[in-house]
C-alpha atoms as a printed R data frame, in Angstrom:
    type eleno elety resid chain resno       x       y      z
1   ATOM     1    CA   MET     A     1   0.010   0.017  0.138
2   ATOM     2    CA   PRO     A     2   1.285   3.547 -0.664
3   ATOM     3    CA   SER     A     3   2.872   5.318  1.967
4   ATOM     4    CA   PHE     A     4   0.194   8.483  1.633
5   ATOM     5    CA   SER     A     5  -2.686   5.992  1.781
6   ATOM     6    CA   VAL     A     6  -1.100   4.226  4.899
7   ATOM     7    CA   ASN     A     7  -0.915   7.620  6.658
8   ATOM     8    CA   HIS     A     8  -4.296   8.674  5.712
9   ATOM     9    CA   ILE     A     9  -5.968   5.500  7.042
10  ATOM    10    CA   PHE     A    10  -3.755   6.032 10.044
11  ATOM    11    CA   ASN     A    11  -4.551   9.575 10.850
12  ATOM    12    CA   GLU     A    12  -8.305   8.917 10.433
13  ATOM    13    CA   PHE     A    13  -7.789   6.121 13.065
14  ATOM    14    CA   ILE     A    14  -6.095   8.565 15.281
15  ATOM    15    CA   GLU     A    15  -8.333  11.277 14.846
16  ATOM    16    CA   LEU     A    16 -11.339   8.814 15.788
17  ATOM    17    CA   ASN     A    17 -10.105   7.198 18.559
18  ATOM    18    CA   PHE     A    18  -7.180   9.638 20.249
19  ATOM    19    CA   HIS     A    19  -8.466  13.048 19.401
20  ATOM    20    CA   ASN     A    20  -6.520  15.971 20.840
21  ATOM    21    CA   TYR     A    21  -3.650  13.507 21.986
22  ATOM    22    CA   CYS     A    22  -0.049  14.223 21.547
23  ATOM    23    CA   LEU     A    23   1.572  11.444 19.608
24  ATOM    24    CA   VAL     A    24   4.707  10.125 20.493
25  ATOM    25    CA   TYR     A    25   6.582   7.712 18.372
26  ATOM    26    CA   THR     A    26   9.304   5.694 20.001
27  ATOM    27    CA   ASP     A    27  11.986   3.183 18.742
28  ATOM    28    CA   GLY     A    28  15.052   0.955 19.380
29  ATOM    29    CA   SER     A    29  17.972   0.036 17.086
30  ATOM    30    CA   VAL     A    30  20.396  -2.647 17.703
31  ATOM    31    CA   SER     A    31  23.036  -4.038 15.181
32  ATOM    32    CA   THR     A    32  26.113  -5.903 15.201
33  ATOM    33    CA   ASN     A    33  28.476  -2.913 16.458
34  ATOM    34    CA   SER     A    34  25.832  -0.368 18.065
35  ATOM    35    CA   ALA     A    35  22.836  -0.003 19.857
36  ATOM    36    CA   GLY     A    36  20.593   3.249 20.422
37  ATOM    37    CA   PHE     A    37  16.931   4.565 20.841
38  ATOM    38    CA   SER     A    38  15.014   7.527 19.831
39  ATOM    39    CA   PHE     A    39  11.506   9.347 20.345
40  ATOM    40    CA   PHE     A    40   9.870  11.896 17.846
41  ATOM    41    CA   ILE     A    41   7.289  14.340 19.074
42  ATOM    42    CA   PRO     A    42   5.958  15.896 15.634
43  ATOM    43    CA   GLU     A    43   3.636  18.120 17.644
44  ATOM    44    CA   ARG     A    44   6.514  19.800 19.521
45  ATOM    45    CA   MET     A    45   8.987  19.129 16.721
46  ATOM    46    CA   VAL     A    46  11.184  17.093 19.166
47  ATOM    47    CA   LYS     A    47  13.486  14.479 18.038
48  ATOM    48    CA   TYR     A    48  15.718  12.882 20.633
49  ATOM    49    CA   SER     A    49  18.225   9.945 20.386
50  ATOM    50    CA   ASP     A    50  20.993   8.325 22.211
51  ATOM    51    CA   THR     A    51  23.365   5.499 21.955
52  ATOM    52    CA   LEU     A    52  23.237   2.626 24.156
53  ATOM    53    CA   PRO     A    53  25.955  -0.283 25.025
54  ATOM    54    CA   GLN     A    54  26.278  -2.217 21.927
55  ATOM    55    CA   VAL     A    55  25.267  -5.598 24.035
56  ATOM    56    CA   VAL     A    56  21.783  -4.409 24.888
57  ATOM    57    CA   CYS     A    57  18.874  -6.473 23.151
58  ATOM    58    CA   SER     A    58  16.116  -5.098 21.064
59  ATOM    59    CA   PHE     A    59  13.875  -5.031 24.248
60  ATOM    60    CA   THR     A    60  15.864  -2.966 26.288
61  ATOM    61    CA   ALA     A    61  16.722  -0.295 23.663
62  ATOM    62    CA   GLU     A    62  12.713   0.029 23.231
63  ATOM    63    CA   CYS     A    63  12.074   0.289 26.712
64  ATOM    64    CA   TYR     A    64  14.831   2.875 27.002
65  ATOM    65    CA   ALA     A    65  12.891   4.788 24.256
66  ATOM    66    CA   ILE     A    66   9.646   4.680 26.027
67  ATOM    67    CA   ALA     A    67  11.334   5.343 29.688
68  ATOM    68    CA   THR     A    68  13.121   8.258 28.065
69  ATOM    69    CA   ALA     A    69  10.235   9.708 26.506
70  ATOM    70    CA   LEU     A    70   8.078   9.370 29.315
71  ATOM    71    CA   GLY     A    71  10.522  11.786 31.281
72  ATOM    72    CA   TYR     A    72  10.041  14.417 28.565
73  ATOM    73    CA   ILE     A    73   6.527  14.103 28.767
74  ATOM    74    CA   LYS     A    74   6.292  15.268 32.316
75  ATOM    75    CA   SER     A    75   9.052  18.318 31.603
76  ATOM    76    CA   LEU     A    76   6.735  19.513 28.554
77  ATOM    77    CA   ASN     A    77   3.378  19.306 30.690
78  ATOM    78    CA   ILE     A    78   1.539  17.274 27.958
79  ATOM    79    CA   LYS     A    79  -1.894  16.237 29.524
80  ATOM    80    CA   LYS     A    80  -2.723  13.398 26.585
81  ATOM    81    CA   CYS     A    81  -0.057  11.556 25.256
82  ATOM    82    CA   LEU     A    82  -0.295   8.494 22.798
83  ATOM    83    CA   ILE     A    83   3.165   6.567 23.013
84  ATOM    84    CA   VAL     A    84   3.362   4.534 19.365
85  ATOM    85    CA   SER     A    85   5.793   1.941 19.281
86  ATOM    86    CA   ASP     A    86   6.343  -1.081 16.663
87  ATOM    87    CA   PHE     A    87   7.910  -3.528 19.693
88  ATOM    88    CA   GLN     A    88   5.113  -5.387 20.608
89  ATOM    89    CA   ALA     A    89   7.028  -7.248 23.326
90  ATOM    90    CA   ALA     A    90   7.648  -4.004 25.238
91  ATOM    91    CA   LEU     A    91   4.195  -3.092 25.278
92  ATOM    92    CA   CYS     A    92   2.860  -6.197 26.401
93  ATOM    93    CA   ALA     A    93   5.486  -6.282 29.182
94  ATOM    94    CA   ILE     A    94   4.070  -2.729 30.163
95  ATOM    95    CA   ASN     A    95   0.503  -3.918 30.094
96  ATOM    96    CA   SER     A    96   1.257  -6.778 31.964
97  ATOM    97    CA   THR     A    97   0.039  -7.002 35.743
98  ATOM    98    CA   SER     A    98   2.351  -9.666 36.728
99  ATOM    99    CA   ILE     A    99   5.735  -8.999 38.455
100 ATOM   100    CA   SER     A   100   8.620 -11.668 38.754
101 ATOM   101    CA   ALA     A   101  12.556 -11.566 39.427
102 ATOM   102    CA   ALA     A   102  12.685 -11.890 35.490
103 ATOM   103    CA   THR     A   103  10.855  -8.706 34.992
104 ATOM   104    CA   SER     A   104  13.011  -5.986 33.446
105 ATOM   105    CA   PRO     A   105  14.061  -3.164 35.696
106 ATOM   106    CA   LEU     A   106  13.489  -0.648 33.109
107 ATOM   107    CA   ILE     A   107  10.025  -2.041 32.783
108 ATOM   108    CA   LEU     A   108   9.570  -1.354 36.550
109 ATOM   109    CA   LYS     A   109  11.035   2.108 35.971
110 ATOM   110    CA   ILE     A   110   8.209   2.760 33.135
111 ATOM   111    CA   LYS     A   111   5.417   1.493 35.451
112 ATOM   112    CA   ALA     A   112   6.885   3.945 38.069
113 ATOM   113    CA   SER     A   113   6.762   6.881 35.988
114 ATOM   114    CA   LEU     A   114   3.228   5.960 34.463
115 ATOM   115    CA   PHE     A   115   2.257   5.955 38.326
116 ATOM   116    CA   GLU     A   116   3.433   9.333 38.740
117 ATOM   117    CA   LEU     A   117   2.031  10.862 35.403
118 ATOM   118    CA   TYR     A   118  -1.398   9.237 36.001
119 ATOM   119    CA   SER     A   119  -1.196  11.021 39.527
120 ATOM   120    CA   GLN     A   120  -0.651  14.393 37.855
121 ATOM   121    CA   ASP     A   121  -3.748  13.706 35.901
122 ATOM   122    CA   ILE     A   122  -1.716  13.202 32.765
123 ATOM   123    CA   ILE     A   123  -2.977  10.237 30.472
124 ATOM   124    CA   ILE     A   124  -0.730   7.969 28.895
125 ATOM   125    CA   GLU     A   125  -1.911   5.730 26.281
126 ATOM   126    CA   PHE     A   126  -0.150   3.114 24.417
127 ATOM   127    CA   LEU     A   127  -0.534   1.972 20.775
128 ATOM   128    CA   TRP     A   128   1.182  -0.396 18.508
129 ATOM   129    CA   VAL     A   129   1.784  -0.174 14.853
130 ATOM   130    CA   PRO     A   130   3.628  -2.661 12.384
131 ATOM   131    CA   GLY     A   131   7.137  -1.724 11.661
132 ATOM   132    CA   HIS     A   132   8.227  -0.571  8.568
133 ATOM   133    CA   SER     A   133   4.793   0.084  7.191
134 ATOM   134    CA   GLY     A   134   5.134   3.545  6.097
135 ATOM   135    CA   ILE     A   135   3.447   5.346  9.034
136 ATOM   136    CA   SER     A   136   5.664   8.799  8.768
137 ATOM   137    CA   GLY     A   137   6.046   9.344 12.420
138 ATOM   138    CA   ASN     A   138   7.216   5.879 13.148
139 ATOM   139    CA   GLU     A   139   9.929   6.025  9.960
140 ATOM   140    CA   VAL     A   140  11.164   9.126 11.652
141 ATOM   141    CA   ALA     A   141  11.848   7.590 14.844
142 ATOM   142    CA   ASP     A   142  13.294   4.480 13.334
143 ATOM   143    CA   LEU     A   143  15.908   6.801 11.283
144 ATOM   144    CA   LEU     A   144  16.637   8.628 14.277
145 ATOM   145    CA   ALA     A   145  17.490   5.347 16.324
146 ATOM   146    CA   SER     A   146  19.278   3.908 13.365
147 ATOM   147    CA   SER     A   147  21.424   7.108 13.084
148 ATOM   148    CA   THR     A   148  23.022   6.532 16.629
149 ATOM   149    CA   LYS     A   149  25.449   3.589 14.933
150 ATOM   150    CA   TYR     A   150  27.318   6.555 13.509
151 ATOM   151    CA   SER     A   151  27.588   8.398 17.100
152 ATOM   152    CA   LEU     A   152  31.513   8.350 18.402
153 ATOM   153    CA   ASN     A   153  30.107   8.866 22.134
154 ATOM   154    CA   PRO     A   154  30.279   5.720 23.918
155 ATOM   155    CA   SER     A   155  27.387   5.101 26.110
156 ATOM   156    CA   VAL     A   156  27.354   5.113 30.070
157 ATOM   157    CA   ARG     A   157  23.793   3.915 30.489
158 ATOM   158    CA   LYS     A   158  23.072   1.191 32.784
159 ATOM   159    CA   ILE     A   159  21.517  -1.840 31.339
160 ATOM   160    CA   PRO     A   160  19.806  -5.107 32.945
161 ATOM   161    CA   SER     A   161  21.870  -7.704 33.827
162 ATOM   162    CA   SER     A   162  20.067  -9.959 31.615
163 ATOM   163    CA   ASP     A   163  21.737  -8.390 28.636
164 ATOM   164    CA   LEU     A   164  24.887  -9.391 29.868
165 ATOM   165    CA   PHE     A   165  23.770 -12.877 30.380
166 ATOM   166    CA   ASN     A   166  23.194 -13.247 26.660
167 ATOM   167    CA   ILE     A   167  26.589 -11.987 25.783
168 ATOM   168    CA   LEU     A   168  28.319 -14.634 28.458
169 ATOM   169    CA   GLN     A   169  25.923 -17.488 27.187
170 ATOM   170    CA   ASN     A   170  27.170 -16.685 23.556
171 ATOM   171    CA   ASN     A   171  31.025 -16.336 24.595
172 ATOM   172    CA   TYR     A   172  30.491 -19.806 26.594
173 ATOM   173    CA   LYS     A   173  28.808 -21.503 23.467
174 ATOM   174    CA   GLN     A   174  31.672 -20.477 21.308
175 ATOM   175    CA   ALA     A   175  34.430 -21.205 23.738
176 ATOM   176    CA   TRP     A   176  32.497 -24.887 24.047
177 ATOM   177    CA   GLN     A   177  32.429 -25.109 20.252
178 ATOM   178    CA   ASP     A   178  36.311 -24.349 19.946
179 ATOM   179    CA   ARG     A   179  37.376 -26.569 22.427
180 ATOM   180    CA   TRP     A   180  35.012 -29.447 20.942
181 ATOM   181    CA   SER     A   181  36.863 -28.543 17.435
182 ATOM   182    CA   SER     A   182  40.238 -28.601 19.008
183 ATOM   183    CA   VAL     A   183  40.328 -31.834 21.051
184 ATOM   184    CA   ALA     A   184  42.540 -34.710 19.939
185 ATOM   185    CA   PRO     A   185  41.886 -36.811 17.072
186 ATOM   186    CA   ASP     A   186  41.194 -39.942 18.961
187 ATOM   187    CA   PHE     A   187  38.997 -38.193 21.580
188 ATOM   188    CA   ALA     A   188  35.032 -39.146 21.165
189 ATOM   189    CA   LYS     A   189  35.939 -40.059 17.702
190 ATOM   190    CA   TRP     A   190  32.652 -41.569 16.727
191 ATOM   191    CA   TYR     A   191  30.501 -39.122 18.160
192 ATOM   192    CA   ARG     A   192  32.577 -36.051 16.713
193 ATOM   193    CA   SER     A   193  32.168 -37.699 13.101
194 ATOM   194    CA   ILE     A   194  28.245 -37.180 13.198
195 ATOM   195    CA   THR     A   195  28.527 -34.088 15.772
196 ATOM   196    CA   LEU     A   196  30.527 -31.348 14.081
197 ATOM   197    CA   THR     A   197  29.156 -28.444 16.045
198 ATOM   198    CA   ILE     A   198  27.715 -28.334 19.486
199 ATOM   199    CA   PRO     A   199  23.754 -28.541 19.460
200 ATOM   200    CA   GLN     A   200  21.736 -26.171 21.333
201 ATOM   201    CA   HIS     A   201  19.550 -28.745 22.826
202 ATOM   202    CA   PRO     A   202  19.449 -32.410 23.271
203 ATOM   203    CA   TRP     A   203  18.608 -34.053 20.128
204 ATOM   204    CA   PHE     A   204  15.226 -35.743 21.810
205 ATOM   205    CA   ILE     A   205  13.722 -32.418 22.979
206 ATOM   206    CA   ASN     A   206  10.146 -32.311 21.678
207 ATOM   207    CA   GLN     A   207  10.279 -35.713 20.182
208 ATOM   208    CA   PRO     A   208   7.356 -38.129 20.658
209 ATOM   209    CA   LEU     A   209   9.390 -41.300 21.709
210 ATOM   210    CA   ASP     A   210   9.206 -42.921 24.857
211 ATOM   211    CA   ARG     A   211  12.173 -43.482 27.133
212 ATOM   212    CA   SER     A   212  13.601 -46.876 25.697
213 ATOM   213    CA   GLN     A   213  13.486 -45.165 22.157
214 ATOM   214    CA   ILE     A   214  15.504 -42.166 23.402
215 ATOM   215    CA   VAL     A   215  18.243 -44.230 25.287
216 ATOM   216    CA   ARG     A   216  18.703 -46.821 22.298
217 ATOM   217    CA   PHE     A   217  19.048 -44.377 19.612
218 ATOM   218    CA   THR     A   218  21.376 -42.209 22.013
219 ATOM   219    CA   ARG     A   219  23.382 -45.284 22.588
220 ATOM   220    CA   LEU     A   220  23.716 -45.496 18.642
221 ATOM   221    CA   ARG     A   221  24.788 -41.939 18.480
222 ATOM   222    CA   LEU     A   222  27.525 -41.893 20.992
223 ATOM   223    CA   GLY     A   223  28.803 -45.222 20.128
224 ATOM   224    CA   HIS     A   224  28.331 -46.714 23.776
225 ATOM   225    CA   ASN     A   225  25.949 -49.718 23.019
226 ATOM   226    CA   LEU     A   226  25.731 -53.283 23.234
227 ATOM   227    CA   LEU     A   227  26.725 -54.288 19.848
228 ATOM   228    CA   PRO     A   228  29.678 -56.899 19.724
229 ATOM   229    CA   ALA     A   229  32.330 -54.327 18.467
230 ATOM   230    CA   HIS     A   230  31.924 -52.280 21.950
231 ATOM   231    CA   ALA     A   231  30.448 -54.781 24.251
232 ATOM   232    CA   PHE     A   232  33.816 -56.589 23.566
233 ATOM   233    CA   HIS     A   233  35.766 -53.725 24.874
234 ATOM   234    CA   LEU     A   234  33.760 -53.574 27.848
235 ATOM   235    CA   ASP     A   235  34.102 -57.308 28.353
236 ATOM   236    CA   LEU     A   236  30.568 -58.329 27.993
237 ATOM   237    CA   ASN     A   237  31.355 -60.119 24.874
238 ATOM   238    CA   ASP     A   238  33.733 -62.520 23.923
239 ATOM   239    CA   SER     A   239  34.456 -61.246 20.471
240 ATOM   240    CA   PRO     A   240  33.851 -58.096 18.512
241 ATOM   241    CA   LEU     A   241  33.204 -60.239 15.328
242 ATOM   242    CA   CYS     A   242  29.791 -60.644 13.585
243 ATOM   243    CA   THR     A   243  28.037 -63.779 14.040
244 ATOM   244    CA   ARG     A   244  25.605 -63.745 11.207
245 ATOM   245    CA   HIS     A   245  28.122 -64.604  8.671
246 ATOM   246    CA   ALA     A   246  31.236 -66.835  8.343
247 ATOM   247    CA   GLU     A   247  33.578 -63.607  6.985
248 ATOM   248    CA   GLU     A   248  35.503 -62.177  9.904
249 ATOM   249    CA   SER     A   249  34.105 -58.767 10.233
250 ATOM   250    CA   ILE     A   250  34.167 -56.531 13.216
251 ATOM   251    CA   CYS     A   251  30.430 -55.989 14.123
252 ATOM   252    CA   ASP     A   252  29.453 -52.270 14.821
253 ATOM   253    CA   PHE     A   253  26.890 -49.954 13.824
254 ATOM   254    CA   SER     A   254  28.257 -49.440 10.147
255 ATOM   255    CA   LEU     A   255  28.851 -53.032  9.423
256 ATOM   256    CA   ILE     A   256  24.932 -53.984 10.568
257 ATOM   257    CA   LEU     A   257  23.489 -51.044  8.643
258 ATOM   258    CA   ALA     A   258  25.328 -51.087  5.444
259 ATOM   259    CA   ASP     A   259  27.549 -54.069  4.904
260 ATOM   260    CA   CYS     A   260  26.287 -56.972  6.868
261 ATOM   261    CA   SER     A   261  25.363 -59.694  3.965
262 ATOM   262    CA   ALA     A   262  23.134 -61.560  6.132
263 ATOM   263    CA   LEU     A   263  20.798 -58.749  6.443
264 ATOM   264    CA   SER     A   264  20.575 -57.871  2.950
265 ATOM   265    CA   ILE     A   265  16.892 -58.252  2.790
266 ATOM   266    CA   SER     A   266  16.177 -56.426  5.841
267 ATOM   267    CA   ARG     A   267  18.533 -53.552  4.527
268 ATOM   268    CA   SER     A   268  16.699 -53.616  1.129
269 ATOM   269    CA   LYS     A   269  13.314 -52.758  3.221
270 ATOM   270    CA   LEU     A   270  15.092 -50.267  5.328
271 ATOM   271    CA   LEU     A   271  16.771 -48.364  2.284
272 ATOM   272    CA   ARG     A   272  13.164 -48.489  0.682
273 ATOM   273    CA   PHE     A   273  11.558 -46.821  3.882
274 ATOM   274    CA   LEU     A   274  14.380 -44.294  3.761
275 ATOM   275    CA   HIS     A   275  14.023 -43.488  0.035
276 ATOM   276    CA   ASN     A   276  10.222 -42.995  0.801
277 ATOM   277    CA   ASN     A   277  11.202 -40.333  3.590
278 ATOM   278    CA   ASN     A   278  13.807 -38.498  1.305
279 ATOM   279    CA   ILE     A   279  16.960 -39.909  2.655
280 ATOM   280    CA   MET     A   280  18.911 -41.558 -0.355
281 ATOM   281    CA   SER     A   281  21.593 -43.250  1.574
282 ATOM   282    CA   LEU     A   282  23.073 -44.850  4.629
283 ATOM   283    CA   GLU     A   283  25.389 -42.173  5.177
284 ATOM   284    CA   LEU     A   284  25.782 -42.241  9.193
285 ATOM   285    CA   THR     A   285  26.055 -38.577  9.490
286 ATOM   286    CA   VAL     A   286  22.570 -38.398  7.917
287 ATOM   287    CA   ILE     A   287  20.999 -41.395  9.404
288 ATOM   288    CA   LEU     A   288  21.857 -40.456 12.835
289 ATOM   289    CA   ASN     A   289  21.295 -36.808 12.845
290 ATOM   290    CA   TYR     A   290  17.790 -37.379 10.981
291 ATOM   291    CA   PHE     A   291  15.218 -36.959 13.888
292 ATOM   292    CA   SER     A   292  12.038 -38.241 12.860
293 ATOM   293    CA   ARG     A   293  10.071 -40.630 15.153
294 ATOM   294    CA   ALA     A   294   9.229 -42.748 12.112
295 ATOM   295    CA   ILE     A   295  12.738 -43.214 11.011
296 ATOM   296    CA   ILE     A   296  14.039 -43.552 14.382
297 ATOM   297    CA   ILE     A   297  11.588 -46.558 15.613
298 ATOM   298    CA   PHE     A   298  12.156 -48.009 11.947
299 ATOM   299    CA   ILE     A   299  16.111 -48.335 12.444
300 ATOM   300    CA   LEU     A   300  15.751 -49.358 16.084
301 ATOM   301    CA   LYS     A   301  13.433 -52.276 14.665
302 ATOM   302    CA   PHE     A   302  16.052 -53.120 12.180
303 ATOM   303    CA   PHE     A   303  18.440 -54.111 14.700
304 ATOM   304    CA   GLU     A   304  16.004 -55.644 17.051
305 ATOM   305    CA   ASN     A   305  15.016 -57.658 14.271
306 ATOM   306    CA   ALA     A   306  18.391 -58.545 13.316
307 ATOM   307    CA   GLY     A   307  18.659 -59.900 16.859
308 ATOM   308    CA   PHE     A   308  21.024 -57.296 18.115
309 ATOM   309    CA   SER     A   309  20.665 -55.554 21.638
310 ATOM   310    CA   ILE     A   310  21.842 -51.876 21.925
C-alpha cells in the first residue's frame, strides 16, 4: 500500500480514537556493533536519540526509548499523550500486571513513571503499529534510532543484567565449540564424526518417543552400545566379530547397517523406507542426525529384528 494511503488511514484512526492526543513515536535500534534509541514528538518538533552499550537487546533499547520519552512528557506538561511503538513485546510487558524476578528493571521504571504521571492527571495511552509500514512518524523515529550507530560517544547508561547474560552465554557456547573442534583426533572420534557443532539442545527435545527409544538411539549416536564391537571392549562379549556370517568382520553400527551380507533383505526394506522419507543413502551422519520419530523407530526395529541388543 502506498505510504500516503497508509498515513491517511492511520491519521483517520487517530482522529477517531485519540482526538487531541499528542503523539510520541518511540523506537530502539540494535545492530552488530551498535545500539541506540529515539523518540519523536511531531507536535512539538522534538527529536531525541541516544546511544546504548552495544550488548543490549532490542527489548532493552525500546524500553529505554519509552522510559526516556515519559520523562520528556512530564517536562513538556503534555496532558494527553499517545505513545506509538512497533515493538509489541515491550508494550505487552508494560501492560502486564505480573511482576517477577525476571521482570526488566526498565519495565518497573516505566510503570513507576506512569503511576507518577497518572497521579498528576496526565493521560498516557499506548498504541502498537507494524514496523516499516510507512507511517511517517514511526519512520522518523526509526531513522533517528538507526543514526546512533554513527555516534562516536560511548554510552554510559546502565543496562539490565539479563543483557549481559546473553553475551556470557554466547561466549560460553563459542568457547565450548572451539574446545570441541580442537580436541585430540582420537577423542570421542565416533561422536565427533556425526556431531561437528555443539547442538543447542539435546536431540530428543520435543520428540514423541518413549524413554527406551531415546536411550537406545542415543547409544547408537554415542557409540556406547551393546553391539558386539563395543561390548567386547567392555568385556561383555567374547568377540567383536559378527556372528551372522562366516566372514570375520568387526560387528559395529556401520557393518550392521550397511555391509552385513546376512541382512541384505532387511536392509533393502530399510533403504526403501528411507527413500520414501527423502533419505537416499545410509550415510551415518545423515541417519543419526535425522530426528524423525518414524525413522528412529524403524532403525531400532531393524537392529531388534536382526537379533542385536542396543
